[in-house]
Biopython code that builds the backbone (N, CA, C, O; Angstrom):
import numpy as np
from Bio.PDB.StructureBuilder import StructureBuilder

atoms = [
    (1, "MET", "N", (-7.931, 7.896, -8.562)),
    (1, "MET", "CA", (-8.358, 8.700, -7.431)),
    (1, "MET", "C", (-8.555, 7.834, -6.190)),
    (1, "MET", "O", (-8.105, 8.192, -5.101)),
    (2, "ILE", "N", (-9.228, 6.694, -6.354)),
    (2, "ILE", "CA", (-9.481, 5.826, -5.211)),
    (2, "ILE", "C", (-8.178, 5.223, -4.691)),
    (2, "ILE", "O", (-8.019, 5.037, -3.484)),
    (3, "ILE", "N", (-7.251, 4.919, -5.587)),
    (3, "ILE", "CA", (-5.967, 4.367, -5.165)),
    (3, "ILE", "C", (-5.195, 5.388, -4.353)),
    (3, "ILE", "O", (-4.531, 5.025, -3.382)),
    (4, "GLN", "N", (-5.265, 6.663, -4.731)),
    (4, "GLN", "CA", (-4.581, 7.706, -3.985)),
    (4, "GLN", "C", (-5.177, 7.854, -2.591)),
    (4, "GLN", "O", (-4.441, 8.035, -1.621)),
    (5, "ILE", "N", (-6.491, 7.780, -2.481)),
    (5, "ILE", "CA", (-7.148, 7.863, -1.175)),
    (5, "ILE", "C", (-6.763, 6.667, -0.316)),
    (5, "ILE", "O", (-6.495, 6.823, 0.875)),
    (6, "THR", "N", (-6.731, 5.486, -0.899)),
    (6, "THR", "CA", (-6.339, 4.279, -0.174)),
    (6, "THR", "C", (-4.900, 4.378, 0.313)),
    (6, "THR", "O", (-4.602, 4.021, 1.453)),
    (7, "ASN", "N", (-4.013, 4.859, -0.541)),
    (7, "ASN", "CA", (-2.619, 4.997, -0.135)),
    (7, "ASN", "C", (-2.456, 6.023, 0.974)),
    (7, "ASN", "O", (-1.673, 5.812, 1.900)),
    (8, "PHE", "N", (-3.188, 7.138, 0.894)),
    (8, "PHE", "CA", (-3.087, 8.171, 1.922)),
    (8, "PHE", "C", (-3.612, 7.666, 3.263)),
    (8, "PHE", "O", (-2.969, 7.866, 4.293)),
    (9, "THR", "N", (-4.776, 7.012, 3.258)),
    (9, "THR", "CA", (-5.312, 6.489, 4.525)),
    (9, "THR", "C", (-4.416, 5.388, 5.081)),
    (9, "THR", "O", (-4.243, 5.290, 6.296)),
    (10, "GLY", "N", (-3.848, 4.566, 4.218)),
    (10, "GLY", "CA", (-2.917, 3.538, 4.679)),
    (10, "GLY", "C", (-1.673, 4.137, 5.291)),
    (10, "GLY", "O", (-1.161, 3.621, 6.284)),
    (11, "LEU", "N", (-1.180, 5.216, 4.716)),
    (11, "LEU", "CA", (-0.011, 5.892, 5.251)),
    (11, "LEU", "C", (-0.306, 6.488, 6.620)),
    (11, "LEU", "O", (0.479, 6.321, 7.553)),
    (12, "ILE", "N", (-1.425, 7.177, 6.746)),
    (12, "ILE", "CA", (-1.808, 7.766, 8.034)),
    (12, "ILE", "C", (-2.053, 6.668, 9.058)),
    (12, "ILE", "O", (-1.635, 6.779, 10.211)),
    (13, "LEU", "N", (-2.729, 5.612, 8.635)),
    (13, "LEU", "CA", (-3.049, 4.517, 9.547)),
    (13, "LEU", "C", (-1.804, 3.784, 10.007)),
    (13, "LEU", "O", (-1.746, 3.336, 11.152)),
    (14, "SER", "N", (-0.818, 3.651, 9.156)),
    (14, "SER", "CA", (0.360, 2.873, 9.536)),
    (14, "SER", "C", (1.471, 3.704, 10.155)),
    (14, "SER", "O", (2.262, 3.168, 10.932)),
    (15, "ILE", "N", (1.564, 4.982, 9.845)),
    (15, "ILE", "CA", (2.698, 5.764, 10.325)),
    (15, "ILE", "C", (2.334, 6.714, 11.457)),
    (15, "ILE", "O", (3.227, 7.133, 12.193)),
    (16, "PHE", "N", (1.092, 7.068, 11.628)),
    (16, "PHE", "CA", (0.790, 8.094, 12.620)),
    (16, "PHE", "C", (-0.235, 7.691, 13.681)),
    (16, "PHE", "O", (0.034, 7.829, 14.874)),
    (17, "LEU", "N", (-1.376, 7.207, 13.278)),
    (17, "LEU", "CA", (-2.521, 7.072, 14.178)),
    (17, "LEU", "C", (-2.308, 6.140, 15.374)),
    (17, "LEU", "O", (-2.577, 6.569, 16.496)),
    (18, "PRO", "N", (-1.844, 4.893, 15.215)),
    (18, "PRO", "CA", (-1.698, 4.034, 16.397)),
    (18, "PRO", "C", (-0.701, 4.588, 17.415)),
    (18, "PRO", "O", (-0.940, 4.517, 18.620)),
    (19, "GLY", "N", (0.398, 5.131, 16.942)),
    (19, "GLY", "CA", (1.390, 5.697, 17.852)),
    (19, "GLY", "C", (0.884, 6.940, 18.554)),
    (19, "GLY", "O", (1.176, 7.156, 19.731)),
    (20, "PHE", "N", (0.126, 7.761, 17.839)),
    (20, "PHE", "CA", (-0.426, 8.966, 18.455)),
    (20, "PHE", "C", (-1.422, 8.596, 19.559)),
    (20, "PHE", "O", (-1.396, 9.181, 20.642)),
    (21, "LEU", "N", (-2.284, 7.641, 19.287)),
    (21, "LEU", "CA", (-3.234, 7.210, 20.317)),
    (21, "LEU", "C", (-2.519, 6.600, 21.511)),
    (21, "LEU", "O", (-2.893, 6.852, 22.656)),
    (22, "LEU", "N", (-1.487, 5.795, 21.249)),
    (22, "LEU", "CA", (-0.729, 5.198, 22.349)),
    (22, "LEU", "C", (0.022, 6.255, 23.146)),
    (22, "LEU", "O", (0.129, 6.140, 24.367)),
    (23, "SER", "N", (0.542, 7.280, 22.482)),
    (23, "SER", "CA", (1.228, 8.350, 23.216)),
    (23, "SER", "C", (0.244, 9.158, 24.060)),
    (23, "SER", "O", (0.605, 9.637, 25.135)),
    (24, "LEU", "N", (-0.993, 9.314, 23.586)),
    (24, "LEU", "CA", (-2.006, 9.985, 24.407)),
    (24, "LEU", "C", (-2.367, 9.165, 25.637)),
    (24, "LEU", "O", (-2.666, 9.720, 26.694)),
    (25, "ILE", "N", (-2.338, 7.845, 25.499)),
    (25, "ILE", "CA", (-2.640, 6.977, 26.637)),
    (25, "ILE", "C", (-1.491, 6.983, 27.638)),
    (25, "ILE", "O", (-1.722, 7.043, 28.846)),
    (26, "LEU", "N", (-0.261, 6.921, 27.149)),
    (26, "LEU", "CA", (0.896, 6.764, 28.026)),
    (26, "LEU", "C", (1.345, 8.056, 28.696)),
    (26, "LEU", "O", (1.784, 8.031, 29.846)),
    (27, "PHE", "N", (1.245, 9.176, 28.003)),
    (27, "PHE", "CA", (1.770, 10.439, 28.516)),
    (27, "PHE", "C", (0.647, 11.426, 28.766)),
    (27, "PHE", "O", (-0.376, 11.413, 28.081)),
    (28, "LYS", "N", (0.852, 12.287, 29.761)),
    (28, "LYS", "CA", (-0.133, 13.328, 30.035)),
    (28, "LYS", "C", (-0.164, 14.322, 28.881)),
    (28, "LYS", "O", (0.786, 14.429, 28.106)),
    (29, "LYS", "N", (-1.272, 15.043, 28.785)),
    (29, "LYS", "CA", (-1.497, 15.916, 27.639)),
    (29, "LYS", "C", (-0.437, 17.012, 27.536)),
    (29, "LYS", "O", (0.064, 17.278, 26.443)),
    (30, "ASN", "N", (-0.092, 17.642, 28.637)),
    (30, "ASN", "CA", (0.835, 18.768, 28.593)),
    (30, "ASN", "C", (2.275, 18.373, 28.876)),
    (30, "ASN", "O", (3.142, 19.244, 28.948)),
    (31, "LYS", "N", (2.554, 17.089, 29.038)),
    (31, "LYS", "CA", (3.906, 16.659, 29.377)),
    (31, "LYS", "C", (4.844, 16.731, 28.173)),
    (31, "LYS", "O", (6.028, 17.029, 28.334)),
    (32, "LEU", "N", (4.340, 16.464, 26.985)),
    (32, "LEU", "CA", (5.147, 16.467, 25.777)),
    (32, "LEU", "C", (4.784, 17.656, 24.891)),
    (32, "LEU", "O", (3.628, 18.071, 24.814)),
    (33, "GLN", "N", (5.810, 18.188, 24.224)),
    (33, "GLN", "CA", (5.542, 19.222, 23.234)),
    (33, "GLN", "C", (5.055, 18.553, 21.950)),
    (33, "GLN", "O", (5.118, 17.331, 21.812)),
    (34, "ILE", "N", (4.574, 19.358, 21.028)),
    (34, "ILE", "CA", (3.976, 18.816, 19.798)),
    (34, "ILE", "C", (5.006, 18.035, 18.981)),
    (34, "ILE", "O", (4.705, 16.947, 18.490)),
    (35, "ILE", "N", (6.208, 18.574, 18.831)),
    (35, "ILE", "CA", (7.239, 17.890, 18.043)),
    (35, "ILE", "C", (7.622, 16.567, 18.698)),
    (35, "ILE", "O", (7.783, 15.559, 18.011)),
    (36, "GLU", "N", (7.767, 16.565, 20.020)),
    (36, "GLU", "CA", (8.104, 15.319, 20.719)),
    (36, "GLU", "C", (7.012, 14.277, 20.541)),
    (36, "GLU", "O", (7.293, 13.100, 20.315)),
    (37, "ARG", "N", (5.761, 14.720, 20.645)),
    (37, "ARG", "CA", (4.642, 13.778, 20.492)),
    (37, "ARG", "C", (4.589, 13.214, 19.071)),
    (37, "ARG", "O", (4.280, 12.036, 18.891)),
    (38, "LEU", "N", (4.882, 14.034, 18.065)),
    (38, "LEU", "CA", (4.881, 13.552, 16.681)),
    (38, "LEU", "C", (5.990, 12.538, 16.441)),
    (38, "LEU", "O", (5.777, 11.528, 15.769)),
    (39, "VAL", "N", (7.173, 12.802, 16.987)),
    (39, "VAL", "CA", (8.293, 11.868, 16.814)),
    (39, "VAL", "C", (8.021, 10.560, 17.539)),
    (39, "VAL", "O", (8.274, 9.483, 16.998)),
    (40, "ILE", "N", (7.511, 10.645, 18.751)),
    (40, "ILE", "CA", (7.173, 9.430, 19.509)),
    (40, "ILE", "C", (6.041, 8.676, 18.812)),
    (40, "ILE", "O", (6.050, 7.446, 18.781)),
    (41, "SER", "N", (5.070, 9.396, 18.255)),
    (41, "SER", "CA", (3.971, 8.759, 17.528)),
    (41, "SER", "C", (4.486, 7.988, 16.323)),
    (41, "SER", "O", (4.048, 6.868, 16.060)),
    (42, "PHE", "N", (5.417, 8.590, 15.592)),
    (42, "PHE", "CA", (5.999, 7.915, 14.437)),
    (42, "PHE", "C", (6.706, 6.631, 14.861)),
    (42, "PHE", "O", (6.497, 5.581, 14.254)),
    (43, "GLY", "N", (7.538, 6.704, 15.893)),
    (43, "GLY", "CA", (8.273, 5.524, 16.357)),
    (43, "GLY", "C", (7.367, 4.424, 16.875)),
    (43, "GLY", "O", (7.563, 3.250, 16.563)),
    (44, "LEU", "N", (6.373, 4.808, 17.667)),
    (44, "LEU", "CA", (5.436, 3.809, 18.190)),
    (44, "LEU", "C", (4.598, 3.180, 17.076)),
    (44, "LEU", "O", (4.308, 1.984, 17.121)),
    (45, "SER", "N", (4.213, 3.969, 16.087)),
    (45, "SER", "CA", (3.430, 3.429, 14.973)),
    (45, "SER", "C", (4.227, 2.431, 14.153)),
    (45, "SER", "O", (3.705, 1.392, 13.749)),
    (46, "VAL", "N", (5.486, 2.744, 13.909)),
    (46, "VAL", "CA", (6.332, 1.802, 13.175)),
    (46, "VAL", "C", (6.495, 0.511, 13.973)),
    (46, "VAL", "O", (6.444, -0.581, 13.407)),
    (47, "ALA", "N", (6.689, 0.634, 15.278)),
    (47, "ALA", "CA", (6.827, -0.556, 16.122)),
    (47, "ALA", "C", (5.540, -1.390, 16.120)),
    (47, "ALA", "O", (5.597, -2.618, 16.046)),
    (48, "ILE", "N", (4.399, -0.736, 16.199)),
    (48, "ILE", "CA", (3.123, -1.451, 16.179)),
    (48, "ILE", "C", (2.918, -2.141, 14.837)),
    (48, "ILE", "O", (2.441, -3.275, 14.792)),
    (49, "SER", "N", (3.273, -1.469, 13.739)),
    (49, "SER", "CA", (3.137, -2.079, 12.409)),
    (49, "SER", "C", (4.030, -3.306, 12.269)),
    (49, "SER", "O", (3.620, -4.308, 11.682)),
    (50, "ILE", "N", (5.237, -3.236, 12.801)),
    (50, "ILE", "CA", (6.143, -4.384, 12.757)),
    (50, "ILE", "C", (5.584, -5.543, 13.573)),
    (50, "ILE", "O", (5.641, -6.693, 13.137)),
    (51, "ILE", "N", (5.050, -5.253, 14.740)),
    (51, "ILE", "CA", (4.482, -6.311, 15.585)),
    (51, "ILE", "C", (3.288, -6.964, 14.896)),
    (51, "ILE", "O", (3.137, -8.185, 14.954)),
    (52, "ILE", "N", (2.438, -6.172, 14.247)),
    (52, "ILE", "CA", (1.296, -6.744, 13.523)),
    (52, "ILE", "C", (1.780, -7.615, 12.365)),
    (52, "ILE", "O", (1.227, -8.688, 12.124)),
    (53, "GLY", "N", (2.810, -7.158, 11.645)),
    (53, "GLY", "CA", (3.372, -7.964, 10.561)),
    (53, "GLY", "C", (3.955, -9.273, 11.062)),
    (53, "GLY", "O", (3.768, -10.313, 10.430)),
    (54, "LEU", "N", (4.656, -9.240, 12.187)),
    (54, "LEU", "CA", (5.196, -10.474, 12.773)),
    (54, "LEU", "C", (4.078, -11.410, 13.212)),
    (54, "LEU", "O", (4.164, -12.624, 13.025)),
    (55, "PHE", "N", (3.036, -10.842, 13.792)),
    (55, "PHE", "CA", (1.898, -11.650, 14.215)),
    (55, "PHE", "C", (1.236, -12.337, 13.019)),
    (55, "PHE", "O", (0.895, -13.518, 13.091)),
    (56, "LEU", "N", (1.055, -11.606, 11.928)),
    (56, "LEU", "CA", (0.466, -12.214, 10.728)),
    (56, "LEU", "C", (1.366, -13.290, 10.145)),
    (56, "LEU", "O", (0.875, -14.296, 9.633)),
    (57, "CYS", "N", (2.672, -13.093, 10.216)),
    (57, "CYS", "CA", (3.611, -14.104, 9.725)),
    (57, "CYS", "C", (3.551, -15.370, 10.580)),
    (57, "CYS", "O", (3.585, -16.482, 10.054)),
    (58, "ILE", "N", (3.462, -15.197, 11.888)),
    (58, "ILE", "CA", (3.367, -16.362, 12.787)),
    (58, "ILE", "C", (2.072, -17.127, 12.529)),
    (58, "ILE", "O", (2.063, -18.358, 12.516)),
    (59, "ILE", "N", (0.978, -16.393, 12.324)),
    (59, "ILE", "CA", (-0.293, -17.061, 12.018)),
    (59, "ILE", "C", (-0.178, -17.846, 10.713)),
    (59, "ILE", "O", (-0.694, -18.960, 10.613)),
    (60, "LYS", "N", (0.491, -17.277, 9.720)),
    (60, "LYS", "CA", (0.650, -17.956, 8.429)),
    (60, "LYS", "C", (1.488, -19.226, 8.578)),
    (60, "LYS", "O", (1.167, -20.249, 7.973)),
    (61, "VAL", "N", (2.554, -19.175, 9.375)),
    (61, "VAL", "CA", (3.450, -20.324, 9.524)),
    (61, "VAL", "C", (2.771, -21.458, 10.289)),
    (61, "VAL", "O", (2.846, -22.613, 9.870)),
    (62, "PHE", "N", (2.119, -21.149, 11.390)),
    (62, "PHE", "CA", (1.583, -22.201, 12.243)),
    (62, "PHE", "C", (0.198, -22.688, 11.835)),
    (62, "PHE", "O", (-0.106, -23.871, 11.991)),
    (63, "PHE", "N", (-0.638, -21.811, 11.321)),
    (63, "PHE", "CA", (-2.012, -22.201, 11.021)),
    (63, "PHE", "C", (-2.339, -22.204, 9.536)),
    (63, "PHE", "O", (-3.419, -22.647, 9.146)),
    (64, "ASP", "N", (-1.428, -21.719, 8.702)),
    (64, "ASP", "CA", (-1.595, -21.680, 7.247)),
    (64, "ASP", "C", (-2.858, -20.932, 6.823)),
    (64, "ASP", "O", (-3.538, -21.330, 5.877)),
    (65, "ILE", "N", (-3.162, -19.844, 7.534)),
    (65, "ILE", "CA", (-4.259, -18.963, 7.145)),
    (65, "ILE", "C", (-3.741, -17.526, 7.131)),
    (65, "ILE", "O", (-2.655, -17.250, 7.641)),
    (66, "LEU", "N", (-4.487, -16.649, 6.571)),
    (66, "LEU", "CA", (-4.196, -15.218, 6.469)),
    (66, "LEU", "C", (-2.884, -14.965, 5.750)),
    (66, "LEU", "O", (-2.811, -15.161, 4.537)),
    (67, "GLY", "N", (-1.865, -14.545, 6.441)),
    (67, "GLY", "CA", (-0.620, -14.159, 5.800)),
    (67, "GLY", "C", (-0.514, -12.647, 5.718)),
    (67, "GLY", "O", (-1.431, -11.926, 6.110)),
    (68, "ILE", "N", (0.601, -12.180, 5.210)),
    (68, "ILE", "CA", (0.838, -10.747, 5.131)),
    (68, "ILE", "C", (0.379, -10.239, 3.766)),
    (68, "ILE", "O", (1.040, -10.450, 2.750)),
    (69, "THR", "N", (-0.753, -9.575, 3.770)),
    (69, "THR", "CA", (-1.253, -8.895, 2.579)),
    (69, "THR", "C", (-1.580, -7.460, 2.964)),
    (69, "THR", "O", (-1.615, -7.114, 4.145)),
    (70, "LYS", "N", (-1.815, -6.646, 1.974)),
    (70, "LYS", "CA", (-2.142, -5.247, 2.229)),
    (70, "LYS", "C", (-3.432, -5.128, 3.046)),
    (70, "LYS", "O", (-3.513, -4.337, 3.986)),
    (71, "LEU", "N", (-4.430, -5.919, 2.676)),
    (71, "LEU", "CA", (-5.711, -5.873, 3.376)),
    (71, "LEU", "C", (-5.567, -6.324, 4.825)),
    (71, "LEU", "O", (-6.132, -5.701, 5.723)),
    (72, "ASN", "N", (-4.818, -7.402, 5.064)),
    (72, "ASN", "CA", (-4.653, -7.890, 6.432)),
    (72, "ASN", "C", (-3.894, -6.898, 7.304)),
    (72, "ASN", "O", (-4.214, -6.738, 8.481)),
    (73, "LEU", "N", (-2.892, -6.230, 6.738)),
    (73, "LEU", "CA", (-2.177, -5.209, 7.500)),
    (73, "LEU", "C", (-3.084, -4.030, 7.822)),
    (73, "LEU", "O", (-3.064, -3.521, 8.942)),
    (74, "TYR", "N", (-3.888, -3.586, 6.840)),
    (74, "TYR", "CA", (-4.832, -2.495, 7.088)),
    (74, "TYR", "C", (-5.841, -2.874, 8.166)),
    (74, "TYR", "O", (-6.129, -2.085, 9.066)),
    (75, "LEU", "N", (-6.372, -4.083, 8.068)),
    (75, "LEU", "CA", (-7.363, -4.511, 9.066)),
    (75, "LEU", "C", (-6.735, -4.641, 10.451)),
    (75, "LEU", "O", (-7.353, -4.268, 11.449)),
    (76, "GLY", "N", (-5.521, -5.163, 10.518)),
    (76, "GLY", "CA", (-4.833, -5.264, 11.805)),
    (76, "GLY", "C", (-4.573, -3.903, 12.422)),
    (76, "GLY", "O", (-4.781, -3.709, 13.620)),
    (77, "LEU", "N", (-4.117, -2.955, 11.602)),
    (77, "LEU", "CA", (-3.881, -1.603, 12.108)),
    (77, "LEU", "C", (-5.184, -0.920, 12.505)),
    (77, "LEU", "O", (-5.221, -0.164, 13.476)),
    (78, "LEU", "N", (-6.244, -1.182, 11.761)),
    (78, "LEU", "CA", (-7.541, -0.608, 12.106)),
    (78, "LEU", "C", (-8.054, -1.154, 13.429)),
    (78, "LEU", "O", (-8.575, -0.399, 14.250)),
    (79, "VAL", "N", (-7.915, -2.450, 13.644)),
    (79, "VAL", "CA", (-8.354, -3.053, 14.904)),
    (79, "VAL", "C", (-7.536, -2.514, 16.076)),
    (79, "VAL", "O", (-8.088, -2.194, 17.128)),
    (80, "VAL", "N", (-6.226, -2.415, 15.893)),
    (80, "VAL", "CA", (-5.372, -1.875, 16.960)),
    (80, "VAL", "C", (-5.722, -0.417, 17.240)),
    (80, "VAL", "O", (-5.786, -0.013, 18.401)),
    (81, "SER", "N", (-5.950, 0.374, 16.200)),
    (81, "SER", "CA", (-6.288, 1.789, 16.383)),
    (81, "SER", "C", (-7.631, 1.959, 17.087)),
    (81, "SER", "O", (-7.762, 2.803, 17.974)),
    (82, "LEU", "N", (-8.617, 1.174, 16.704)),
    (82, "LEU", "CA", (-9.920, 1.260, 17.370)),
    (82, "LEU", "C", (-9.839, 0.815, 18.827)),
    (82, "LEU", "O", (-10.489, 1.397, 19.696)),
    (83, "THR", "N", (-9.036, -0.219, 19.092)),
    (83, "THR", "CA", (-8.850, -0.674, 20.472)),
    (83, "THR", "C", (-8.162, 0.399, 21.303)),
    (83, "THR", "O", (-8.572, 0.664, 22.434)),
    (84, "LEU", "N", (-7.129, 1.015, 20.761)),
    (84, "LEU", "CA", (-6.451, 2.095, 21.472)),
    (84, "LEU", "C", (-7.373, 3.290, 21.689)),
    (84, "LEU", "O", (-7.297, 3.953, 22.724)),
    (85, "CYS", "N", (-8.243, 3.567, 20.719)),
    (85, "CYS", "CA", (-9.205, 4.655, 20.863)),
    (85, "CYS", "C", (-10.194, 4.372, 21.989)),
    (85, "CYS", "O", (-10.519, 5.264, 22.772)),
    (86, "LEU", "N", (-10.668, 3.145, 22.070)),
    (86, "LEU", "CA", (-11.587, 2.774, 23.161)),
    (86, "LEU", "C", (-10.893, 2.836, 24.516)),
    (86, "LEU", "O", (-11.492, 3.281, 25.495)),
    (87, "ILE", "N", (-9.644, 2.397, 24.586)),
    (87, "ILE", "CA", (-8.886, 2.486, 25.835)),
    (87, "ILE", "C", (-8.688, 3.941, 26.232)),
    (87, "ILE", "O", (-8.815, 4.290, 27.406)),
    (88, "LEU", "N", (-8.379, 4.786, 25.265)),
    (88, "LEU", "CA", (-8.188, 6.208, 25.537)),
    (88, "LEU", "C", (-9.468, 6.849, 26.050)),
    (88, "LEU", "O", (-9.425, 7.640, 26.993)),
    (89, "LEU", "N", (-10.606, 6.523, 25.447)),
    (89, "LEU", "CA", (-11.879, 7.078, 25.912)),
    (89, "LEU", "C", (-12.264, 6.545, 27.279)),
    (89, "LEU", "O", (-12.932, 7.237, 28.046)),
    (90, "TYR", "N", (-11.853, 5.321, 27.595)),
    (90, "TYR", "CA", (-12.135, 4.768, 28.918)),
    (90, "TYR", "C", (-11.265, 5.434, 29.985)),
    (90, "TYR", "O", (-11.746, 5.768, 31.068)),
    (91, "LYS", "N", (-9.976, 5.625, 29.669)),
    (91, "LYS", "CA", (-9.060, 6.209, 30.645)),
    (91, "LYS", "C", (-9.243, 7.709, 30.797)),
    (91, "LYS", "O", (-9.114, 8.241, 31.900)),
    (92, "LYS", "N", (-9.543, 8.399, 29.701)),
    (92, "LYS", "CA", (-9.641, 9.857, 29.730)),
    (92, "LYS", "C", (-10.932, 10.301, 29.056)),
    (92, "LYS", "O", (-10.901, 10.790, 27.927)),
    (93, "PRO", "N", (-12.071, 10.136, 29.735)),
    (93, "PRO", "CA", (-13.344, 10.506, 29.085)),
    (93, "PRO", "C", (-13.505, 12.005, 28.892)),
    (93, "PRO", "O", (-14.389, 12.432, 28.150)),
    (94, "THR", "N", (-12.671, 12.821, 29.544)),
    (94, "THR", "CA", (-12.793, 14.260, 29.369)),
    (94, "THR", "C", (-12.348, 14.720, 27.992)),
    (94, "THR", "O", (-12.629, 15.855, 27.606)),
    (95, "LEU", "N", (-11.648, 13.854, 27.229)),
    (95, "LEU", "CA", (-11.281, 14.235, 25.866)),
    (95, "LEU", "C", (-12.491, 14.342, 24.967)),
    (95, "LEU", "O", (-12.488, 15.125, 24.018)),
    (96, "LEU", "N", (-13.526, 13.569, 25.247)),
    (96, "LEU", "CA", (-14.732, 13.592, 24.421)),
    (96, "LEU", "C", (-15.805, 14.492, 25.015)),
    (96, "LEU", "O", (-16.456, 15.248, 24.294)),
    (97, "PHE", "N", (-15.989, 14.411, 26.322)),
    (97, "PHE", "CA", (-17.037, 15.177, 27.000)),
    (97, "PHE", "C", (-16.407, 16.223, 27.894)),
    (97, "PHE", "O", (-15.822, 15.892, 28.925)),
    (98, "ARG", "N", (-16.520, 17.463, 27.514)),
    (98, "ARG", "CA", (-15.983, 18.569, 28.315)),
    (98, "ARG", "C", (-17.084, 19.087, 29.232)),
    (98, "ARG", "O", (-18.244, 19.197, 28.836)),
    (99, "LYS", "N", (-16.698, 19.401, 30.461)),
    (99, "LYS", "CA", (-17.672, 19.948, 31.415)),
    (99, "LYS", "C", (-17.560, 21.442, 31.480)),
    (99, "LYS", "O", (-18.297, 22.084, 32.227)),
]
sb = StructureBuilder()
sb.init_structure("model")
sb.init_model(0)
sb.init_chain("A")
sb.init_seg("    ")
for serial, (resi, resn, name, xyz) in enumerate(atoms, 1):
    if name == "N":
        sb.init_residue(resn, " ", resi, " ")
    sb.init_atom(name, np.array(xyz, "f"), 0.0, 1.0, " ", f" {name:<3s}", serial, name[0])
structure = sb.get_structure()
């Protein structure tokens, strides 16, 4: 049961969430339709995951620490997602607080 939950959260974290947050930052709310936003979110998330993997590989080669593991990828994606969430709340505070 716990493995299934871990796999599901890892899938959402790696394939959807970072790209969706980045698409909310880059594009206006009504500029994209739902299908377009989902496709762009998928593409951006894959690109972000690849960049995090490359970054972990570079750290492993030059400093001989960390490396590419499941935990390091999850933590990297979590840090990127939280950073994008904070940027989104800073740029568009009306998403959280409606007047």
